[in-house]
N, C-alpha and C positions, 0 to 999 in steps of 0.2 A: 504494500500499500504506500502511495506517495505521501510525502510530508503534508502537502495541501489537503489530501483526502483524510489523513489522520487528524489534522487540525479541525476539519469540519466535523468528523465523527466524534471528536472529544470535546465538543462545545454544545451546550444546551441552546435551544432556540431562544431568540429574543422574543419577548411577549408582544403580541399585536397591540394596537392602540385600544382595541376593545377590551382585551385582557388586562391591560394596564389600568384602564378605567375601572374595571371590576375590582382589581386589587386595591386601588385607592379607596373605592367605596367600602370594601370589606374592612380595611384598616380603620376608616372613619366609623363604620358601623360597630366594630368590635370595641373601639375606644369609647364610643357613646354608650354602648350597652354596659361596659364596665363602670362608667360613671353613674348610670342609672342604678346599678347594683350596689355600688358604694353608698349612694344616697339611701337606697332602700334598706340596706343592712345597718347603716348608721342610725336610721330612725328607730331601730329596735335594738340598739347596742346593748341594752340591759339583758337581752335574750342571748347574747354571745358571751358566755362566762369565761372563766380562766382557761378552758380547754380550746378556745379559738386559735391561739398560736400553734398548738400541737396539731390541730386539724388542718391548718394552713400548711404546716410542714409535711403532713401526710399527703395532702393534695399535691404538693410539689414533687414528692417522691413518686406518686402514682403518675404524674405527668412525665417524669423521667422514664418510667417503665413504658408508658404509652407511646412516647416518642421513639423509643427503641423498637417497639413492636411495629409502629408505622414504618420506620426506616427499614427494618428487616423485610416487611411485607413488600414494600416498594422495590427493594433490591431482588427479592426472590420470586415474586409472583407477577403474573401479567406480562404483557408485551408492550413495547413502545408503539406498536401499530394499533393498539386498542383505541376505539373511538372515545373522545372526550378526555380520558385520563392518560393515555399513552404518551404522547409527545409533550404534553404540558406538565404532567406530574411524575410519571415514571422515569422518563428520560433524564431529567436533571438529577435525580437520585443516583442513577447509574453512571452518568458522566462524571459526577463528583468523585467517584472512586478511581476513574481512569485519569482524570485531570482535575485535581483539587483546586487549581488556580481558576478554573471556570467559575466556581462558586464565588470567588473573590471579586469577579467583575460585575456581579449583580448589584444593583443599587438597593436602597432601603425598601422601596416599594416591591420590587421583584423578589427580594429576599424574604420579606415578611408577609406579603399579601396572601400567600397560600395558607399559612397558619391561621391568619385572621379568618379566612374563608371557612376553615374547619371549626373554629371556636364559636362562630356566630350561632349555629344551631344549638350548641350546648348552652350558650348564654341566653338564648331565647327560651329554651327548655327550663332553665333556672328561674325565669320569670313566672313560670307556672307553679313553682313550689309555693305552697301556702305557708306563709310565715307565721300564721296563727296556730298551725299544728305543732305539737310538741317536738317533732323531728324536723320541722320546716327550716328554722334558722340554721341548724347544723348542715342540713342537706344543701341549702342555698349557698352557705359560706364555703362548703367544700367544692361545689361546682364552680363558683366564681373564682376561688383560689386556684383551682386546677387550670382554668382558662387563663387567668392572669399569669400563672407560671409558664404556661405553654406559649403565649404570644411571643416572648423574646427568644425562643429556642433557636430558630435559624440565625438570628442576629448574633447570639452568643457563639454559636458554632462557626459563623463566618469570622468573628473576631479571633477565635481560637486558631484559625488557619492563617491569620495574617503573619507576615514575616517577622515583625518584632516579637510576637508571641512565640514563634518557632525558635528565634535566637535566644531569647531570655530564659526560656524554659520555666515560665511561671508555674506555680504549683498546680493551678487549674489545668494548664496545658499538659503538664507532665503526667498527671493522674488521669487525664481524660475526662475530668469533671465537666468540661465545657462542650464536649463533643457528643 
């Protein structure tokens, strides 16, 4: 394979203007839904007792597990020729392993829009949790914490791949905590 063909094969597609608009809308929507949830949970802050930080930490750990599961699934299953998800979602996962620098060329919107797209249904579902129910505040807090921890996943991964991080061998980079 020629160098030019290898370069094309090891790059993810640039998003279309329609996809870029969708990603911007998803980022704005996820941020707006998080703000709504913060206000909603703040209004009942007395219902979030001492265990709320522990529940937030648990949600963050579940997000880490979920992120790994999504990454493994995208690497292992499906085809890049699948309609809707192939070239847009599966290909970037796979290209990232062949050419990690491809991930670094993606801007903030392209890097984080997909995660926002995935968190929006969960954040909408969390709005349906009745806060008056005994289990409601804990369930809503967990779901919102999960989504809040998931949103920066790709951005942290991108930062972990940057050259200064590779050179300095920060603890997060060395242990793989950011990837």
